[in-house]
C-alpha positions as CSV (number, residue, x, y, z in Angstrom):
1,M,89.5,98.5,15.2
2,A,87.4,99.0,18.3
3,E,88.1,102.0,20.4
4,F,89.1,101.4,24.0
5,K,87.1,103.4,26.6
6,P,88.5,103.7,30.1
7,V,86.1,102.7,32.8
8,I,85.9,104.8,36.0
9,V,86.2,102.6,39.0
10,R,83.1,104.1,40.7
11,Q,81.0,103.3,37.6
12,F,82.3,99.8,37.5
13,E,81.4,99.2,41.2
14,Q,77.9,100.6,40.7
15,T,77.1,98.3,37.7
16,R,78.9,95.2,38.9
17,R,76.5,92.4,40.0
18,K,76.9,91.3,43.6
19,P,77.8,87.7,44.0
20,Q,75.1,85.3,44.9
21,T,75.2,84.1,48.4
22,A,74.4,80.5,49.3
23,F,72.1,80.0,52.2
24,R,74.5,79.0,54.9
25,A,74.2,79.2,58.6
26,E,76.2,81.9,60.4
27,S,74.9,81.0,63.8
28,A,72.1,78.9,65.4
29,R,70.4,78.8,68.8
30,Y,67.4,77.4,70.6
31,D,64.7,79.9,71.4
32,A,62.8,78.6,74.5
33,Q,60.0,81.1,74.2
34,S,59.0,79.9,70.7
35,A,60.4,76.3,71.1
36,Q,62.2,76.8,67.8
37,L,65.7,76.2,66.5
38,V,66.6,79.6,65.1
39,V,69.2,79.7,62.3
40,Q,70.8,83.0,61.3
41,L,71.9,82.8,57.7
42,T,74.9,84.5,56.1
43,N,72.6,86.6,53.9
44,G,71.1,88.2,57.1
45,A,67.9,86.2,57.2
46,S,66.8,84.5,60.3
47,V,64.6,81.4,60.1
48,G,62.9,79.5,63.0
49,F,62.2,75.8,62.8
50,P,59.9,74.1,65.3
51,L,61.6,71.2,67.0
52,R,58.7,68.8,66.2
53,A,59.5,69.3,62.5
54,I,63.2,68.3,62.8
55,A,63.9,64.6,62.7
56,G,65.7,63.5,65.9
57,L,64.9,66.7,67.9
58,E,61.2,66.1,68.5
59,D,61.8,65.1,72.1
60,A,64.9,67.2,72.9
61,K,64.9,69.1,76.1
62,P,65.8,72.8,76.2
63,Q,69.0,72.1,78.2
64,D,70.2,69.7,75.6
65,L,70.1,72.4,72.9
66,T,72.8,74.6,74.3
67,G,76.1,75.3,72.5
68,I,74.9,74.6,68.9
69,E,77.9,74.7,66.6
70,V,78.0,75.8,63.0
71,Q,80.2,73.4,60.9
72,G,81.3,72.9,57.3
73,R,81.3,76.5,56.3
74,G,77.8,76.9,57.4
75,Y,76.3,73.9,55.7
76,G,75.9,71.9,58.9
77,L,74.9,72.3,62.5
78,H,76.1,70.2,65.4
79,I,74.4,69.8,68.8
80,P,77.1,68.4,71.1
81,L,74.9,67.3,74.0
82,L,72.8,65.2,71.7
83,D,75.7,64.3,69.3
84,A,73.4,65.3,66.5
85,D,74.4,66.6,63.1
86,I,71.9,68.6,61.0
87,S,72.4,69.5,57.3
88,V,71.2,73.1,56.8
89,S,70.1,72.3,53.2
90,R,68.3,69.2,54.3
91,L,66.6,71.2,57.1
92,F,65.2,73.6,54.5
93,L,64.2,70.8,52.2
94,D,62.4,68.8,54.9
95,V,60.7,71.6,56.7
96,L,60.1,74.3,54.0
97,G,60.1,72.0,50.9
98,S,62.8,74.2,49.2
99,N,65.4,72.4,47.0
100,T,67.3,75.7,46.5
101,M,69.6,74.9,49.4
102,S,70.1,71.3,48.3
103,R,71.0,72.4,44.8
104,A,73.4,75.0,46.0
105,E,75.1,72.4,48.2
106,R,75.5,70.0,45.3
107,R,76.9,72.7,43.1
108,A,79.4,73.7,45.8
109,T,80.5,70.1,46.3
110,A,81.0,69.6,42.5
111,S,82.9,72.9,42.3
112,R,85.3,71.9,45.1
113,A,85.8,68.5,43.5
114,N,86.6,70.1,40.1
115,G,89.0,72.5,41.8
116,A,90.9,69.7,43.5
117,K,91.3,68.1,40.0
118,G,92.8,71.3,38.6
119,G,89.6,73.2,37.6
120,R,86.6,72.9,35.5
121,P,86.8,70.3,32.7
122,K,87.6,71.8,29.3
123,A,84.7,71.8,26.8
124,G,85.0,69.2,24.0
125,V,87.7,67.1,25.8
126,S,86.8,63.5,26.3
127,H,88.5,61.2,28.7
128,L,88.7,57.7,27.4
């Protein structure tokens, strides 16, 4: 029989992998000096997007871009004065060509749907 070895909490904490963080917005603002929408992500990174690269905001005036709200657990941005909604993953995909955000959003949506149904489907079970 295998021998049980107690694990010291400090050793466990040092070797434990940190959870992956999805790229979600923590805050967003318009930077007039650079004429960019600056999105602060939950992982600490800050990314600036030129307005001309964001569909629907090409002709927006600086005064229209005040009070940007983060919605949907950081997956979306809302600009009240323009009544504009922006998907953070779509923004990354359109401007930077990265599908990492889009993939993370699809996985999170599928996970929430499975959770609402009682969890992940059991392997080998078919629903007829």
